[in-house]
PDB file of the backbone (N, CA, C, O) and the ligand in Angstrom, with CONECT records:
HET    GSH  A 101      20
ATOM      1  N   MET A   1      82.477 102.616 101.445  1.00  0.00           N
ATOM      2  CA  MET A   1      83.671 102.558 100.603  1.00  0.00           C
ATOM      3  C   MET A   1      84.442 101.253 100.854  1.00  0.00           C
ATOM      4  O   MET A   1      84.487 100.750 101.976  1.00  0.00           O
ATOM      5  N   PHE A   2      85.038 100.726  99.799  1.00  0.00           N
ATOM      6  CA  PHE A   2      85.833  99.500  99.947  1.00  0.00           C
ATOM      7  C   PHE A   2      87.125  99.795 100.720  1.00  0.00           C
ATOM      8  O   PHE A   2      87.662 100.902 100.678  1.00  0.00           O
ATOM      9  N   LYS A   3      87.599  98.765 101.423  1.00  0.00           N
ATOM     10  CA  LYS A   3      88.944  98.813 101.998  1.00  0.00           C
ATOM     11  C   LYS A   3      89.767  97.754 101.288  1.00  0.00           C
ATOM     12  O   LYS A   3      89.338  96.607 101.165  1.00  0.00           O
ATOM     13  N   LEU A   4      90.946  98.133 100.821  1.00  0.00           N
ATOM     14  CA  LEU A   4      91.795  97.190 100.099  1.00  0.00           C
ATOM     15  C   LEU A   4      93.146  97.076 100.810  1.00  0.00           C
ATOM     16  O   LEU A   4      93.895  98.047 100.912  1.00  0.00           O
ATOM     17  N   TYR A   5      93.438  95.872 101.296  1.00  0.00           N
ATOM     18  CA  TYR A   5      94.705  95.603 101.983  1.00  0.00           C
ATOM     19  C   TYR A   5      95.718  95.165 100.937  1.00  0.00           C
ATOM     20  O   TYR A   5      95.459  94.263 100.141  1.00  0.00           O
ATOM     21  N   THR A   6      96.866  95.811 100.948  1.00  0.00           N
ATOM     22  CA  THR A   6      97.854  95.582  99.884  1.00  0.00           C
ATOM     23  C   THR A   6      99.291  95.601 100.399  1.00  0.00           C
ATOM     24  O   THR A   6      99.568  95.992 101.533  1.00  0.00           O
ATOM     25  N   TYR A   7     100.205  95.155  99.508  1.00  0.00           N
ATOM     26  CA  TYR A   7     101.643  95.440  99.633  1.00  0.00           C
ATOM     27  C   TYR A   7     101.968  96.376  98.469  1.00  0.00           C
ATOM     28  O   TYR A   7     101.399  96.236  97.386  1.00  0.00           O
ATOM     29  N   ALA A   8     102.867  97.320  98.680  1.00  0.00           N
ATOM     30  CA  ALA A   8     103.250  98.250  97.613  1.00  0.00           C
ATOM     31  C   ALA A   8     103.781  97.503  96.394  1.00  0.00           C
ATOM     32  O   ALA A   8     103.521  97.899  95.258  1.00  0.00           O
ATOM     33  N   SER A   9     104.530  96.417  96.629  1.00  0.00           N
ATOM     34  CA  SER A   9     105.234  95.745  95.530  1.00  0.00           C
ATOM     35  C   SER A   9     104.482  94.556  94.947  1.00  0.00           C
ATOM     36  O   SER A   9     105.000  93.886  94.054  1.00  0.00           O
ATOM     37  N   CYS A  10     103.284  94.281  95.425  1.00  0.00           N
ATOM     38  CA  CYS A  10     102.568  93.068  94.999  1.00  0.00           C
ATOM     39  C   CYS A  10     101.923  93.254  93.622  1.00  0.00           C
ATOM     40  O   CYS A  10     101.113  94.163  93.442  1.00  0.00           O
ATOM     41  N   PRO A  11     102.270  92.410  92.655  1.00  0.00           N
ATOM     42  CA  PRO A  11     101.704  92.582  91.306  1.00  0.00           C
ATOM     43  C   PRO A  11     100.196  92.341  91.241  1.00  0.00           C
ATOM     44  O   PRO A  11      99.506  92.931  90.410  1.00  0.00           O
ATOM     45  N   TYR A  12      99.691  91.480  92.113  1.00  0.00           N
ATOM     46  CA  TYR A  12      98.233  91.225  92.126  1.00  0.00           C
ATOM     47  C   TYR A  12      97.498  92.453  92.661  1.00  0.00           C
ATOM     48  O   TYR A  12      96.389  92.763  92.228  1.00  0.00           O
ATOM     49  N   CYS A  13      98.134  93.147  93.611  1.00  0.00           N
ATOM     50  CA  CYS A  13      97.557  94.381  94.142  1.00  0.00           C
ATOM     51  C   CYS A  13      97.567  95.462  93.059  1.00  0.00           C
ATOM     52  O   CYS A  13      96.620  96.238  92.932  1.00  0.00           O
ATOM     53  N   ALA A  14      98.638  95.498  92.290  1.00  0.00           N
ATOM     54  CA  ALA A  14      98.744  96.486  91.205  1.00  0.00           C
ATOM     55  C   ALA A  14      97.643  96.247  90.181  1.00  0.00           C
ATOM     56  O   ALA A  14      97.070  97.192  89.638  1.00  0.00           O
ATOM     57  N   LYS A  15      97.358  94.982  89.925  1.00  0.00           N
ATOM     58  CA  LYS A  15      96.298  94.632  88.969  1.00  0.00           C
ATOM     59  C   LYS A  15      94.941  95.154  89.474  1.00  0.00           C
ATOM     60  O   LYS A  15      94.154  95.704  88.704  1.00  0.00           O
ATOM     61  N   VAL A  16      94.683  94.977  90.768  1.00  0.00           N
ATOM     62  CA  VAL A  16      93.413  95.439  91.342  1.00  0.00           C
ATOM     63  C   VAL A  16      93.352  96.972  91.337  1.00  0.00           C
ATOM     64  O   VAL A  16      92.328  97.557  90.984  1.00  0.00           O
ATOM     65  N   ARG A  17      94.460  97.614  91.734  1.00  0.00           N
ATOM     66  CA  ARG A  17      94.503  99.085  91.724  1.00  0.00           C
ATOM     67  C   ARG A  17      94.167  99.624  90.344  1.00  0.00           C
ATOM     68  O   ARG A  17      93.385 100.562  90.193  1.00  0.00           O
ATOM     69  N   SER A  18      94.778  99.006  89.342  1.00  0.00           N
ATOM     70  CA  SER A  18      94.599  99.456  87.967  1.00  0.00           C
ATOM     71  C   SER A  18      93.142  99.259  87.514  1.00  0.00           C
ATOM     72  O   SER A  18      92.565 100.131  86.865  1.00  0.00           O
ATOM     73  N   ALA A  19      92.560  98.111  87.861  1.00  0.00           N
ATOM     74  CA  ALA A  19      91.168  97.836  87.489  1.00  0.00           C
ATOM     75  C   ALA A  19      90.224  98.802  88.208  1.00  0.00           C
ATOM     76  O   ALA A  19      89.257  99.283  87.618  1.00  0.00           O
ATOM     77  N   PHE A  20      90.508  99.083  89.486  1.00  0.00           N
ATOM     78  CA  PHE A  20      89.662 100.009  90.258  1.00  0.00           C
ATOM     79  C   PHE A  20      89.719 101.403  89.630  1.00  0.00           C
ATOM     80  O   PHE A  20      88.707 102.097  89.537  1.00  0.00           O
ATOM     81  N   LYS A  21      90.922 101.801  89.200  1.00  0.00           N
ATOM     82  CA  LYS A  21      91.095 103.114  88.589  1.00  0.00           C
ATOM     83  C   LYS A  21      90.257 103.189  87.313  1.00  0.00           C
ATOM     84  O   LYS A  21      89.543 104.161  87.068  1.00  0.00           O
ATOM     85  N   GLU A  22      90.369 102.144  86.521  1.00  0.00           N
ATOM     86  CA  GLU A  22      89.637 102.094  85.246  1.00  0.00           C
ATOM     87  C   GLU A  22      88.111 102.151  85.488  1.00  0.00           C
ATOM     88  O   GLU A  22      87.373 102.769  84.721  1.00  0.00           O
ATOM     89  N   MET A  23      87.664 101.495  86.563  1.00  0.00           N
ATOM     90  CA  MET A  23      86.224 101.465  86.853  1.00  0.00           C
ATOM     91  C   MET A  23      85.767 102.690  87.663  1.00  0.00           C
ATOM     92  O   MET A  23      84.568 102.898  87.853  1.00  0.00           O
ATOM     93  N   GLY A  24      86.721 103.491  88.133  1.00  0.00           N
ATOM     94  CA  GLY A  24      86.382 104.655  88.955  1.00  0.00           C
ATOM     95  C   GLY A  24      85.907 104.272  90.348  1.00  0.00           C
ATOM     96  O   GLY A  24      85.104 104.980  90.955  1.00  0.00           O
ATOM     97  N   VAL A  25      86.406 103.149  90.851  1.00  0.00           N
ATOM     98  CA  VAL A  25      86.004 102.668  92.186  1.00  0.00           C
ATOM     99  C   VAL A  25      86.733 103.467  93.275  1.00  0.00           C
ATOM    100  O   VAL A  25      87.953 103.628  93.236  1.00  0.00           O
ATOM    101  N   GLN A  26      85.965 103.957  94.235  1.00  0.00           N
ATOM    102  CA  GLN A  26      86.540 104.665  95.382  1.00  0.00           C
ATOM    103  C   GLN A  26      86.924 103.625  96.433  1.00  0.00           C
ATOM    104  O   GLN A  26      86.141 102.719  96.718  1.00  0.00           O
ATOM    105  N   TYR A  27      88.102 103.743  97.001  1.00  0.00           N
ATOM    106  CA  TYR A  27      88.502 102.777  98.021  1.00  0.00           C
ATOM    107  C   TYR A  27      89.582 103.370  98.913  1.00  0.00           C
ATOM    108  O   TYR A  27      90.292 104.308  98.552  1.00  0.00           O
ATOM    109  N   GLU A  28      89.667 102.774 100.094  1.00  0.00           N
ATOM    110  CA  GLU A  28      90.734 103.144 101.025  1.00  0.00           C
ATOM    111  C   GLU A  28      91.766 102.031 100.969  1.00  0.00           C
ATOM    112  O   GLU A  28      91.423 100.858 101.120  1.00  0.00           O
ATOM    113  N   GLU A  29      93.030 102.388 100.755  1.00  0.00           N
ATOM    114  CA  GLU A  29      94.076 101.373 100.663  1.00  0.00           C
ATOM    115  C   GLU A  29      94.817 101.276 101.999  1.00  0.00           C
ATOM    116  O   GLU A  29      95.188 102.289 102.592  1.00  0.00           O
ATOM    117  N   ILE A  30      95.022 100.060 102.451  1.00  0.00           N
ATOM    118  CA  ILE A  30      95.686  99.847 103.736  1.00  0.00           C
ATOM    119  C   ILE A  30      96.938  99.002 103.534  1.00  0.00           C
ATOM    120  O   ILE A  30      96.886  97.893 103.002  1.00  0.00           O
ATOM    121  N   ASP A  31      98.049  99.551 103.966  1.00  0.00           N
ATOM    122  CA  ASP A  31      99.323  98.834 103.869  1.00  0.00           C
ATOM    123  C   ASP A  31      99.299  97.653 104.834  1.00  0.00           C
ATOM    124  O   ASP A  31      99.124  97.824 106.040  1.00  0.00           O
ATOM    125  N   ALA A  32      99.477  96.441 104.279  1.00  0.00           N
ATOM    126  CA  ALA A  32      99.406  95.246 105.127  1.00  0.00           C
ATOM    127  C   ALA A  32     100.720  94.458 105.116  1.00  0.00           C
ATOM    128  O   ALA A  32     100.735  93.247 105.336  1.00  0.00           O
ATOM    129  N   GLU A  33     101.834  95.181 104.854  1.00  0.00           N
ATOM    130  CA  GLU A  33     103.138  94.514 104.917  1.00  0.00           C
ATOM    131  C   GLU A  33     103.299  93.887 106.294  1.00  0.00           C
ATOM    132  O   GLU A  33     102.800  94.413 107.288  1.00  0.00           O
ATOM    133  N   ARG A  34     104.008  92.747 106.346  1.00  0.00           N
ATOM    134  CA  ARG A  34     104.223  92.067 107.636  1.00  0.00           C
ATOM    135  C   ARG A  34     104.792  93.045 108.653  1.00  0.00           C
ATOM    136  O   ARG A  34     105.683  93.835 108.341  1.00  0.00           O
ATOM    137  N   GLY A  35     104.268  92.984 109.868  1.00  0.00           N
ATOM    138  CA  GLY A  35     104.778  93.840 110.948  1.00  0.00           C
ATOM    139  C   GLY A  35     104.040  95.160 111.072  1.00  0.00           C
ATOM    140  O   GLY A  35     104.312  95.928 111.995  1.00  0.00           O
ATOM    141  N   THR A  36     103.109  95.445 110.161  1.00  0.00           N
ATOM    142  CA  THR A  36     102.344  96.693 110.244  1.00  0.00           C
ATOM    143  C   THR A  36     101.009  96.438 110.955  1.00  0.00           C
ATOM    144  O   THR A  36     100.567  95.292 111.039  1.00  0.00           O
ATOM    145  N   PRO A  37     100.369  97.488 111.464  1.00  0.00           N
ATOM    146  CA  PRO A  37      99.022  97.324 112.041  1.00  0.00           C
ATOM    147  C   PRO A  37      98.039  96.785 110.997  1.00  0.00           C
ATOM    148  O   PRO A  37      97.119  96.038 111.329  1.00  0.00           O
ATOM    149  N   GLY A  38      98.242  97.171 109.737  1.00  0.00           N
ATOM    150  CA  GLY A  38      97.373  96.685 108.661  1.00  0.00           C
ATOM    151  C   GLY A  38      97.461  95.178 108.499  1.00  0.00           C
ATOM    152  O   GLY A  38      96.467  94.520 108.191  1.00  0.00           O
ATOM    153  N   SER A  39      98.641  94.638 108.706  1.00  0.00           N
ATOM    154  CA  SER A  39      98.845  93.194 108.616  1.00  0.00           C
ATOM    155  C   SER A  39      98.076  92.474 109.720  1.00  0.00           C
ATOM    156  O   SER A  39      97.447  91.443 109.483  1.00  0.00           O
ATOM    157  N   GLU A  40      98.134  93.024 110.915  1.00  0.00           N
ATOM    158  CA  GLU A  40      97.389  92.432 112.050  1.00  0.00           C
ATOM    159  C   GLU A  40      95.896  92.434 111.771  1.00  0.00           C
ATOM    160  O   GLU A  40      95.189  91.461 112.033  1.00  0.00           O
ATOM    161  N   GLU A  41      95.436  93.565 111.228  1.00  0.00           N
ATOM    162  CA  GLU A  41      94.017  93.726 110.905  1.00  0.00           C
ATOM    163  C   GLU A  41      93.605  92.715 109.830  1.00  0.00           C
ATOM    164  O   GLU A  41      92.556  92.078 109.920  1.00  0.00           O
ATOM    165  N   LEU A  42      94.453  92.590 108.824  1.00  0.00           N
ATOM    166  CA  LEU A  42      94.201  91.666 107.705  1.00  0.00           C
ATOM    167  C   LEU A  42      94.017  90.233 108.195  1.00  0.00           C
ATOM    168  O   LEU A  42      93.059  89.557 107.820  1.00  0.00           O
ATOM    169  N   VAL A  43      94.942  89.778 109.034  1.00  0.00           N
ATOM    170  CA  VAL A  43      94.877  88.391 109.519  1.00  0.00           C
ATOM    171  C   VAL A  43      93.664  88.191 110.430  1.00  0.00           C
ATOM    172  O   VAL A  43      93.034  87.134 110.434  1.00  0.00           O
ATOM    173  N   LYS A  44      93.357  89.233 111.197  1.00  0.00           N
ATOM    174  CA  LYS A  44      92.188  89.160 112.082  1.00  0.00           C
ATOM    175  C   LYS A  44      90.903  89.044 111.256  1.00  0.00           C
ATOM    176  O   LYS A  44      90.009  88.264 111.588  1.00  0.00           O
ATOM    177  N   LEU A  45      90.824  89.816 110.194  1.00  0.00           N
ATOM    178  CA  LEU A  45      89.600  89.838 109.391  1.00  0.00           C
ATOM    179  C   LEU A  45      89.487  88.651 108.439  1.00  0.00           C
ATOM    180  O   LEU A  45      88.416  88.063 108.288  1.00  0.00           O
ATOM    181  N   GLY A  46      90.599  88.307 107.802  1.00  0.00           N
ATOM    182  CA  GLY A  46      90.540  87.298 106.737  1.00  0.00           C
ATOM    183  C   GLY A  46      91.076  85.942 107.126  1.00  0.00           C
ATOM    184  O   GLY A  46      90.736  84.934 106.507  1.00  0.00           O
ATOM    185  N   GLY A  47      91.921  85.908 108.159  1.00  0.00           N
ATOM    186  CA  GLY A  47      92.444  84.636 108.630  1.00  0.00           C
ATOM    187  C   GLY A  47      93.800  84.260 108.082  1.00  0.00           C
ATOM    188  O   GLY A  47      94.403  83.298 108.556  1.00  0.00           O
ATOM    189  N   LYS A  48      94.305  84.996 107.086  1.00  0.00           N
ATOM    190  CA  LYS A  48      95.654  84.684 106.593  1.00  0.00           C
ATOM    191  C   LYS A  48      96.350  85.920 106.046  1.00  0.00           C
ATOM    192  O   LYS A  48      95.721  86.916 105.688  1.00  0.00           O
ATOM    193  N   GLN A  49      97.680  85.818 105.994  1.00  0.00           N
ATOM    194  CA  GLN A  49      98.520  86.915 105.507  1.00  0.00           C
ATOM    195  C   GLN A  49      98.640  86.799 103.991  1.00  0.00           C
ATOM    196  O   GLN A  49      99.627  86.283 103.468  1.00  0.00           O
ATOM    197  N   GLN A  50      97.626  87.285 103.306  1.00  0.00           N
ATOM    198  CA  GLN A  50      97.672  87.287 101.833  1.00  0.00           C
ATOM    199  C   GLN A  50      97.001  88.552 101.323  1.00  0.00           C
ATOM    200  O   GLN A  50      95.952  88.961 101.821  1.00  0.00           O
ATOM    201  N   VAL A  51      97.624  89.165 100.322  1.00  0.00           N
ATOM    202  CA  VAL A  51      97.039  90.359  99.689  1.00  0.00           C
ATOM    203  C   VAL A  51      96.952  90.116  98.188  1.00  0.00           C
ATOM    204  O   VAL A  51      97.690  89.275  97.676  1.00  0.00           O
ATOM    205  N   PRO A  52      96.090  90.806  97.467  1.00  0.00           N
ATOM    206  CA  PRO A  52      95.132  91.777  97.972  1.00  0.00           C
ATOM    207  C   PRO A  52      93.971  91.112  98.730  1.00  0.00           C
ATOM    208  O   PRO A  52      93.629  89.951  98.504  1.00  0.00           O
ATOM    209  N   PHE A  53      93.383  91.907  99.643  1.00  0.00           N
ATOM    210  CA  PHE A  53      92.217  91.471 100.408  1.00  0.00           C
ATOM    211  C   PHE A  53      91.237  92.634 100.429  1.00  0.00           C
ATOM    212  O   PHE A  53      91.590  93.753 100.802  1.00  0.00           O
ATOM    213  N   LEU A  54      90.007  92.358 100.027  1.00  0.00           N
ATOM    214  CA  LEU A  54      88.983  93.401  99.951  1.00  0.00           C
ATOM    215  C   LEU A  54      87.970  93.262 101.070  1.00  0.00           C
ATOM    216  O   LEU A  54      87.536  92.157 101.396  1.00  0.00           O
ATOM    217  N   VAL A  55      87.591  94.403 101.664  1.00  0.00           N
ATOM    218  CA  VAL A  55      86.493  94.413 102.623  1.00  0.00           C
ATOM    219  C   VAL A  55      85.446  95.422 102.145  1.00  0.00           C
ATOM    220  O   VAL A  55      85.750  96.593 101.920  1.00  0.00           O
ATOM    221  N   ASP A  56      84.210  94.944 101.996  1.00  0.00           N
ATOM    222  CA  ASP A  56      83.073  95.813 101.717  1.00  0.00           C
ATOM    223  C   ASP A  56      82.230  95.797 102.986  1.00  0.00           C
ATOM    224  O   ASP A  56      81.359  94.944 103.158  1.00  0.00           O
ATOM    225  N   GLU A  57      82.500  96.747 103.864  1.00  0.00           N
ATOM    226  CA  GLU A  57      81.852  96.754 105.188  1.00  0.00           C
ATOM    227  C   GLU A  57      80.338  96.878 105.082  1.00  0.00           C
ATOM    228  O   GLU A  57      79.593  96.242 105.826  1.00  0.00           O
ATOM    229  N   LYS A  58      79.902  97.705 104.150  1.00  0.00           N
ATOM    230  CA  LYS A  58      78.469  97.962 103.978  1.00  0.00           C
ATOM    231  C   LYS A  58      77.721  96.668 103.656  1.00  0.00           C
ATOM    232  O   LYS A  58      76.626  96.431 104.166  1.00  0.00           O
ATOM    233  N   ALA A  59      78.318  95.838 102.809  1.00  0.00           N
ATOM    234  CA  ALA A  59      77.666  94.591 102.377  1.00  0.00           C
ATOM    235  C   ALA A  59      78.027  93.424 103.291  1.00  0.00           C
ATOM    236  O   ALA A  59      77.446  92.344 103.175  1.00  0.00           O
ATOM    237  N   GLY A  60      78.985  93.633 104.202  1.00  0.00           N
ATOM    238  CA  GLY A  60      79.426  92.551 105.081  1.00  0.00           C
ATOM    239  C   GLY A  60      80.151  91.461 104.312  1.00  0.00           C
ATOM    240  O   GLY A  60      80.039  90.277 104.631  1.00  0.00           O
ATOM    241  N   ILE A  61      80.903  91.880 103.283  1.00  0.00           N
ATOM    242  CA  ILE A  61      81.586  90.911 102.416  1.00  0.00           C
ATOM    243  C   ILE A  61      83.087  91.185 102.426  1.00  0.00           C
ATOM    244  O   ILE A  61      83.519  92.338 102.406  1.00  0.00           O
ATOM    245  N   SER A  62      83.873  90.109 102.458  1.00  0.00           N
ATOM    246  CA  SER A  62      85.315  90.265 102.338  1.00  0.00           C
ATOM    247  C   SER A  62      85.860  89.108 101.520  1.00  0.00           C
ATOM    248  O   SER A  62      85.289  88.018 101.506  1.00  0.00           O
ATOM    249  N   MET A  63      86.971  89.357 100.837  1.00  0.00           N
ATOM    250  CA  MET A  63      87.523  88.286  99.994  1.00  0.00           C
ATOM    251  C   MET A  63      88.991  88.508  99.640  1.00  0.00           C
ATOM    252  O   MET A  63      89.476  89.637  99.567  1.00  0.00           O
ATOM    253  N   TYR A  64      89.679  87.385  99.422  1.00  0.00           N
ATOM    254  CA  TYR A  64      91.019  87.366  98.833  1.00  0.00           C
ATOM    255  C   TYR A  64      90.842  87.121  97.326  1.00  0.00           C
ATOM    256  O   TYR A  64      89.718  87.012  96.837  1.00  0.00           O
ATOM    257  N   GLU A  65      91.934  87.039  96.619  1.00  0.00           N
ATOM    258  CA  GLU A  65      92.008  86.705  95.190  1.00  0.00           C
ATOM    259  C   GLU A  65      91.680  87.908  94.289  1.00  0.00           C
ATOM    260  O   GLU A  65      90.543  88.373  94.216  1.00  0.00           O
ATOM    261  N   SER A  66      92.719  88.380  93.619  1.00  0.00           N
ATOM    262  CA  SER A  66      92.589  89.575  92.781  1.00  0.00           C
ATOM    263  C   SER A  66      91.465  89.456  91.747  1.00  0.00           C
ATOM    264  O   SER A  66      90.703  90.402  91.551  1.00  0.00           O
ATOM    265  N   ASN A  67      91.362  88.324  91.099  1.00  0.00           N
ATOM    266  CA  ASN A  67      90.315  88.184  90.056  1.00  0.00           C
ATOM    267  C   ASN A  67      88.919  88.273  90.666  1.00  0.00           C
ATOM    268  O   ASN A  67      88.023  88.892  90.092  1.00  0.00           O
ATOM    269  N   ASP A  68      88.740  87.654  91.829  1.00  0.00           N
ATOM    270  CA  ASP A  68      87.437  87.694  92.497  1.00  0.00           C
ATOM    271  C   ASP A  68      87.110  89.128  92.937  1.00  0.00           C
ATOM    272  O   ASP A  68      85.964  89.569  92.848  1.00  0.00           O
ATOM    273  N   ILE A  69      88.134  89.842  93.411  1.00  0.00           N
ATOM    274  CA  ILE A  69      87.946  91.221  93.869  1.00  0.00           C
ATOM    275  C   ILE A  69      87.508  92.109  92.705  1.00  0.00           C
ATOM    276  O   ILE A  69      86.577  92.905  92.832  1.00  0.00           O
ATOM    277  N   ILE A  70      88.191  91.962  91.576  1.00  0.00           N
ATOM    278  CA  ILE A  70      87.854  92.775  90.391  1.00  0.00           C
ATOM    279  C   ILE A  70      86.450  92.427  89.903  1.00  0.00           C
ATOM    280  O   ILE A  70      85.670  93.310  89.546  1.00  0.00           O
ATOM    281  N   HIS A  71      86.144  91.158  89.894  1.00  0.00           N
ATOM    282  CA  HIS A  71      84.830  90.691  89.452  1.00  0.00           C
ATOM    283  C   HIS A  71      83.737  91.258  90.368  1.00  0.00           C
ATOM    284  O   HIS A  71      82.692  91.714  89.903  1.00  0.00           O
ATOM    285  N   TYR A  72      84.000  91.217  91.672  1.00  0.00           N
ATOM    286  CA  TYR A  72      83.024  91.717  92.648  1.00  0.00           C
ATOM    287  C   TYR A  72      82.806  93.224  92.454  1.00  0.00           C
ATOM    288  O   TYR A  72      81.669  93.694  92.423  1.00  0.00           O
ATOM    289  N   ALA A  73      83.899  93.967  92.325  1.00  0.00           N
ATOM    290  CA  ALA A  73      83.778  95.429  92.171  1.00  0.00           C
ATOM    291  C   ALA A  73      83.025  95.756  90.889  1.00  0.00           C
ATOM    292  O   ALA A  73      82.221  96.687  90.848  1.00  0.00           O
ATOM    293  N   ARG A  74      83.293  94.987  89.853  1.00  0.00           N
ATOM    294  CA  ARG A  74      82.608  95.221  88.577  1.00  0.00           C
ATOM    295  C   ARG A  74      81.091  94.994  88.771  1.00  0.00           C
ATOM    296  O   ARG A  74      80.273  95.754  88.253  1.00  0.00           O
ATOM    297  N   SER A  75      80.745  93.971  89.501  1.00  0.00           N
ATOM    298  CA  SER A  75      79.317  93.662  89.725  1.00  0.00           C
ATOM    299  C   SER A  75      78.648  94.766  90.556  1.00  0.00           C
ATOM    300  O   SER A  75      77.446  95.000  90.429  1.00  0.00           O
ATOM    301  N   CYS A  76      79.426  95.438  91.402  1.00  0.00           N
ATOM    302  CA  CYS A  76      78.869  96.520  92.229  1.00  0.00           C
ATOM    303  C   CYS A  76      78.689  97.798  91.428  1.00  0.00           C
ATOM    304  O   CYS A  76      77.798  98.596  91.719  1.00  0.00           O
ATOM    305  N   THR A  77      79.531  97.996  90.421  1.00  0.00           N
ATOM    306  CA  THR A  77      79.462  99.250  89.655  1.00  0.00           C
ATOM    307  C   THR A  77      78.592  99.102  88.408  1.00  0.00           C
ATOM    308  O   THR A  77      78.313 100.080  87.715  1.00  0.00           O
ATOM    309  N   ALA A  78      78.163  97.855  88.127  1.00  0.00           N
ATOM    310  CA  ALA A  78      77.386  97.604  86.901  1.00  0.00           C
ATOM    311  C   ALA A  78      75.986  98.201  87.005  1.00  0.00           C
ATOM    312  O   ALA A  78      75.196  98.087  86.068  1.00  0.00           O
TER     313      ALA A  78
HETATM  314  N1  GSH A 101      96.073  84.230  93.634  1.00  0.00           N
HETATM  315  C1  GSH A 101      96.284  85.384  94.494  1.00  0.00           C
HETATM  316  C2  GSH A 101      97.778  85.558  94.705  1.00  0.00           C
HETATM  317  C3  GSH A 101      98.084  86.605  95.771  1.00  0.00           C
HETATM  318  C4  GSH A 101      99.523  86.537  96.252  1.00  0.00           C
HETATM  319  O1  GSH A 101     100.286  85.602  95.915  1.00  0.00           O
HETATM  320  N2  GSH A 101      99.912  87.523  97.066  1.00  0.00           N
HETATM  321  C5  GSH A 101     101.201  87.514  97.688  1.00  0.00           C
HETATM  322  C6  GSH A 101     101.880  88.885  97.550  1.00  0.00           C
HETATM  323  S1  GSH A 101     102.225  89.289  95.852  1.00  0.00           S
HETATM  324  C7  GSH A 101     101.037  87.262  99.171  1.00  0.00           C
HETATM  325  O2  GSH A 101     100.105  87.761  99.784  1.00  0.00           O
HETATM  326  N3  GSH A 101     101.934  86.438  99.773  1.00  0.00           N
HETATM  327  C8  GSH A 101     101.907  86.169 101.183  1.00  0.00           C
HETATM  328  C9  GSH A 101     102.934  86.962 101.923  1.00  0.00           C
HETATM  329  O3  GSH A 101     103.694  87.673 101.338  1.00  0.00           O
HETATM  330  O4  GSH A 101     102.975  86.890 103.135  1.00  0.00           O
HETATM  331  C10 GSH A 101      95.643  86.621  93.841  1.00  0.00           C
HETATM  332  O5  GSH A 101      95.489  86.656  92.603  1.00  0.00           O
HETATM  333  O6  GSH A 101      95.244  87.533  94.579  1.00  0.00           O
CONECT  314  315
CONECT  315  314  316  331
CONECT  316  315  317
CONECT  317  316  318
CONECT  318  317  319  320
CONECT  319  318
CONECT  320  318  321
CONECT  321  320  322  324
CONECT  322  321  323
CONECT  323  322
CONECT  324  321  325  326
CONECT  325  324
CONECT  326  324  327
CONECT  327  326  328
CONECT  328  327  329  330
CONECT  329  328
CONECT  330  328
CONECT  331  315  332  333
CONECT  332  331
CONECT  333  331
END
């Protein structure tokens, strides 16, 4: 299952959530607001404090950028 690091108020995260819903993508959402354990995890995994950030553990792939995330998920569900 995908892991998606987000902020509740981030419009790019909302765009990804909405696209995932439309595609029926199953994912675990992790709050990565500054000061949270999710934020520490995010920076450790991706190298910077930016959301949305996707991790596909099974494929060993991770990425920033909402458009790239949506594109990647679409390619996985195609
Ligand atoms: N081009 C990026 C923009 C992402 C972006 O600007 N995210 C903001 C939150 S809305 C962010 O992570 N800012 C860094 C921070 O708040 O620390 C995308 O489409 O994913």
